[in-house]
C-alpha positions as CSV (number, residue, x, y, z in Angstrom):
1,M,79.7,78.1,70.3
2,S,76.8,78.1,67.9
3,D,73.1,77.8,68.9
4,R,73.1,74.3,67.5
5,F,75.5,73.1,70.2
6,V,73.3,72.7,73.3
7,L,75.0,69.9,75.3
8,K,76.8,71.0,78.5
9,I,80.2,69.6,79.4
10,G,78.9,67.8,82.5
11,D,76.1,66.1,80.6
12,H,78.2,64.1,78.2
13,L,81.3,62.8,79.9
14,E,79.7,60.2,82.0
15,N,79.2,57.5,79.3
16,A,80.9,56.5,76.1
17,E,78.1,57.3,73.6
18,T,77.3,60.8,74.9
19,K,81.0,61.6,75.0
20,K,81.4,60.5,71.4
21,H,78.4,62.5,70.3
22,Y,79.6,65.6,72.2
23,N,83.2,65.3,70.8
24,E,81.9,64.9,67.3
25,R,79.8,68.1,67.6
26,L,82.6,70.0,69.5
27,F,85.3,69.3,66.9
28,C,83.0,70.0,64.0
29,E,82.5,73.4,65.6
30,V,86.2,74.1,66.2
31,A,87.6,72.6,63.1
32,P,88.2,75.9,61.2
33,R,90.1,77.3,64.2
34,Y,91.7,74.0,65.3
35,D,95.2,74.6,64.0
36,F,95.3,78.1,65.4
37,I,94.0,77.1,68.9
38,T,96.5,74.3,69.3
39,R,99.3,76.7,68.7
40,A,97.8,79.4,70.9
41,L,97.0,77.2,73.9
42,S,100.6,75.7,73.7
43,F,102.3,79.1,73.3
44,G,103.5,77.9,69.9
45,R,105.1,74.6,71.2
46,D,102.6,72.1,69.8
47,A,104.4,71.5,66.5
48,A,107.7,70.9,68.3
49,W,106.1,68.4,70.7
50,K,104.7,66.5,67.7
51,R,108.1,66.5,66.0
52,T,109.6,65.1,69.1
53,L,107.0,62.3,69.2
54,V,107.8,61.2,65.7
55,S,111.6,61.4,66.3
56,L,111.2,58.8,69.1
57,L,109.5,56.3,66.8
58,P,111.7,53.4,65.5
59,A,113.4,53.2,62.2
60,H,111.3,51.2,59.7
61,E,111.5,50.8,56.0
62,S,107.7,50.7,55.2
63,P,105.5,50.5,58.2
64,V,101.8,50.5,58.4
65,C,100.9,53.5,60.7
66,V,97.5,54.5,62.1
67,D,97.2,58.0,63.6
68,L,94.2,58.1,65.9
69,A,92.0,61.2,66.2
70,C,94.2,62.7,63.5
71,G,92.4,66.0,63.3
72,T,93.8,68.2,60.6
73,G,96.7,65.8,60.0
74,D,99.8,67.3,61.7
75,L,101.1,63.9,63.1
76,T,99.8,62.0,60.0
77,F,102.0,64.2,57.7
78,L,105.0,63.9,60.0
79,L,104.7,60.1,59.8
80,A,104.5,60.3,56.1
81,S,107.7,62.3,55.9
82,K,109.5,60.0,58.3
83,Y,108.3,56.9,56.5
84,P,107.9,57.8,52.8
85,A,107.5,54.1,51.8
86,G,105.0,53.5,54.6
87,N,101.2,53.2,54.5
88,I,99.9,56.0,56.7
89,V,96.2,56.2,57.7
90,G,94.7,59.2,59.6
91,L,91.5,58.3,61.5
92,D,89.0,60.7,63.0
93,I,85.2,60.8,63.7
94,T,84.9,64.5,62.5
95,E,84.4,65.1,58.8
96,P,85.2,68.8,58.9
97,M,88.6,68.0,60.4
98,L,89.2,65.3,57.8
99,D,88.2,67.7,55.0
100,I,90.9,70.1,56.2
101,A,93.4,67.3,56.4
102,R,92.6,66.0,52.9
103,D,93.0,69.5,51.5
104,R,96.4,69.8,53.2
105,N,97.6,66.4,52.1
106,A,100.5,66.4,49.7
107,H,101.6,62.8,50.4
108,A,100.8,59.9,48.1
109,N,101.1,57.4,51.0
110,V,98.5,59.0,53.2
111,S,94.8,58.4,53.4
112,F,92.1,59.7,55.8
113,V,89.1,57.7,57.0
114,N,86.1,58.5,59.2
115,Q,86.2,55.9,62.0
116,D,85.7,55.5,65.7
117,M,89.0,54.7,67.4
118,R,87.1,52.1,69.5
119,S,86.6,50.0,66.3
120,I,89.5,50.4,63.9
121,E,88.7,48.7,60.5
122,T,92.1,47.1,60.3
123,P,93.0,43.4,60.6
124,S,94.5,42.1,63.9
125,E,98.2,42.4,64.3
126,S,98.6,44.3,61.0
127,V,99.9,47.7,62.2
128,D,103.5,48.6,63.1
129,I,102.9,52.1,64.6
130,V,100.0,53.8,66.3
131,T,100.1,57.5,67.2
132,G,97.7,59.9,68.8
133,G,97.8,63.7,69.4
134,Y,95.2,64.5,72.2
135,A,93.5,61.2,71.3
136,L,93.4,59.1,74.5
137,R,91.8,61.8,76.6
138,N,89.1,62.1,74.0
139,A,88.4,58.4,73.8
140,P,84.8,57.6,74.5
141,D,85.9,54.5,76.4
142,L,89.7,54.5,77.1
143,G,89.9,50.8,78.1
144,T,88.2,49.8,74.8
145,V,90.6,52.0,72.8
146,I,93.7,50.6,74.5
147,D,92.3,47.1,73.9
148,E,91.8,48.0,70.2
149,I,95.3,49.4,69.9
150,S,96.7,46.2,71.3
151,R,94.6,44.2,68.8
152,V,95.8,46.0,65.7
153,L,99.4,46.3,66.6
154,K,101.9,43.6,65.6
155,P,103.9,42.0,68.5
156,G,106.7,44.5,69.0
157,G,104.7,47.3,67.5
158,V,105.0,50.8,69.0
159,A,102.4,53.4,70.0
160,A,103.1,57.0,71.0
161,F,100.8,59.6,72.4
162,L,100.9,63.3,73.2
163,D,98.3,64.7,75.6
164,F,97.6,66.7,78.7
165,S,99.0,64.9,81.7
166,K,97.3,64.4,85.1
167,P,99.5,64.3,88.2
168,E,98.9,61.7,90.9
169,A,98.5,64.1,93.9
170,K,95.3,66.0,94.5
171,I,96.7,69.5,95.1
172,P,98.7,69.5,91.8
173,Q,95.6,68.1,90.1
174,S,93.4,71.0,91.4
175,M,96.0,73.6,90.4
176,E,96.3,72.2,86.9
177,Y,92.5,72.0,86.6
178,W,91.9,75.6,87.5
179,G,94.9,76.8,85.5
180,L,93.6,75.0,82.4
181,K,90.0,76.0,83.0
182,T,91.0,79.7,83.1
183,W,93.4,79.7,80.2
184,T,91.2,77.6,77.8
185,G,88.0,79.3,78.9
186,L,89.5,82.7,78.0
187,W,90.2,81.4,74.4
188,G,86.7,80.0,74.2
189,V,85.2,83.4,75.0
190,L,87.5,85.2,72.6
191,L,86.9,82.8,69.6
192,H,83.4,81.5,70.3
193,R,81.9,83.7,73.0
194,N,81.5,80.5,75.0
195,H,84.1,79.5,77.7
196,E,83.0,75.8,77.5
197,V,84.4,75.2,74.0
198,Y,88.0,74.8,75.2
199,S,87.5,74.5,78.9
200,Y,86.3,71.0,77.9
201,I,90.0,70.1,78.0
202,A,90.1,70.7,81.8
203,E,86.9,68.7,82.3
204,S,88.0,65.8,80.2
205,L,91.4,65.7,82.0
206,Q,89.7,65.7,85.4
207,R,88.1,62.4,84.4
208,F,91.2,61.0,82.7
209,P,93.5,58.5,84.6
210,D,96.5,60.1,86.3
211,R,100.0,59.3,84.9
212,E,100.5,56.1,87.0
213,H,97.1,54.7,86.3
214,L,97.5,55.3,82.5
215,R,100.8,53.4,82.5
216,N,99.2,50.6,84.5
217,M,96.4,50.4,81.9
218,F,98.9,49.9,79.1
219,Q,101.0,47.4,81.1
220,R,98.0,45.3,82.0
221,E,97.2,45.1,78.3
222,G,100.7,43.7,77.5
223,F,102.7,46.9,76.8
224,S,106.0,48.0,78.1
225,I,106.8,51.7,78.7
226,V,109.5,52.7,76.3
227,D,109.9,56.4,76.9
228,F,108.2,59.5,78.2
229,R,108.8,63.2,78.0
230,R,107.0,66.0,80.0
231,F,106.6,69.6,78.8
232,F,105.3,72.8,80.5
233,G,106.1,71.5,84.0
234,G,104.3,68.2,83.4
235,I,101.1,69.7,82.0
236,M,101.9,67.9,78.7
237,E,103.3,64.4,78.3
238,L,104.6,62.3,75.5
239,L,104.3,58.6,76.2
240,V,105.8,55.8,74.1
241,V,104.8,52.1,74.6
242,Q,105.6,48.9,72.9
243,K,103.4,45.8,72.6
244,L,105.3,42.9,74.1
245,P,105.9,39.9,71.8
246,H,103.8,37.5,74.0
247,A,100.9,40.0,74.4
248,G,97.6,38.5,73.2
249,A,95.2,40.8,71.6
250,P,91.6,39.8,71.3
251,S,90.7,38.9,67.7
252,R,87.3,40.5,67.2
253,R,88.0,41.0,63.5
254,V,90.1,39.5,60.8
């Protein structure tokens, strides 16, 4: 990583603002190589997993969709293809990522905005579908983000997320951590001469809720679990949830 990037992984994950600052600088650094590294780390399976996510979303004539932490736009563009009459918004805090996404965009129904996923500038109960590829694990404050997803979704709205998945038991957690730390660290050295660039994934997952706790967080917020799929022996998971009709979202904004 460049000399400008001086924060260490352990320094930034302990509170929301330092995590946001670190993530913004990290993804500015990796933006030119982001599409390559997502394919490399997943052995070329990343695109198929994202297609599976979109295939599990409900049929809808013209939904309002928000893609959190959209990066260079992979999921955003899949949403636009599935819902050509929809209004699709890709949201990210990293301008270099958004610049690449805008350059790639060939869809008239897609727009990209620089926003923090903790504060989505969308009216309450106005969104039909929320998606996120590697979004929740990177949330500065996961509870606040889930609360915000609940706020913007209409009753009955659906959210779907693809991310690394943390098992419940300690031994599998440790095995996963060291496996990811080694594999991602290797790519960090090869591409940036700094193992921390991608071994951040293992560190962020270590502090992320395990599968059961993540589901419980959504259920406490008024969501039901619709579907889930696991890949790579459970290292990756696709989770689909639906906001229950009676779920009350806090109206912090109109």
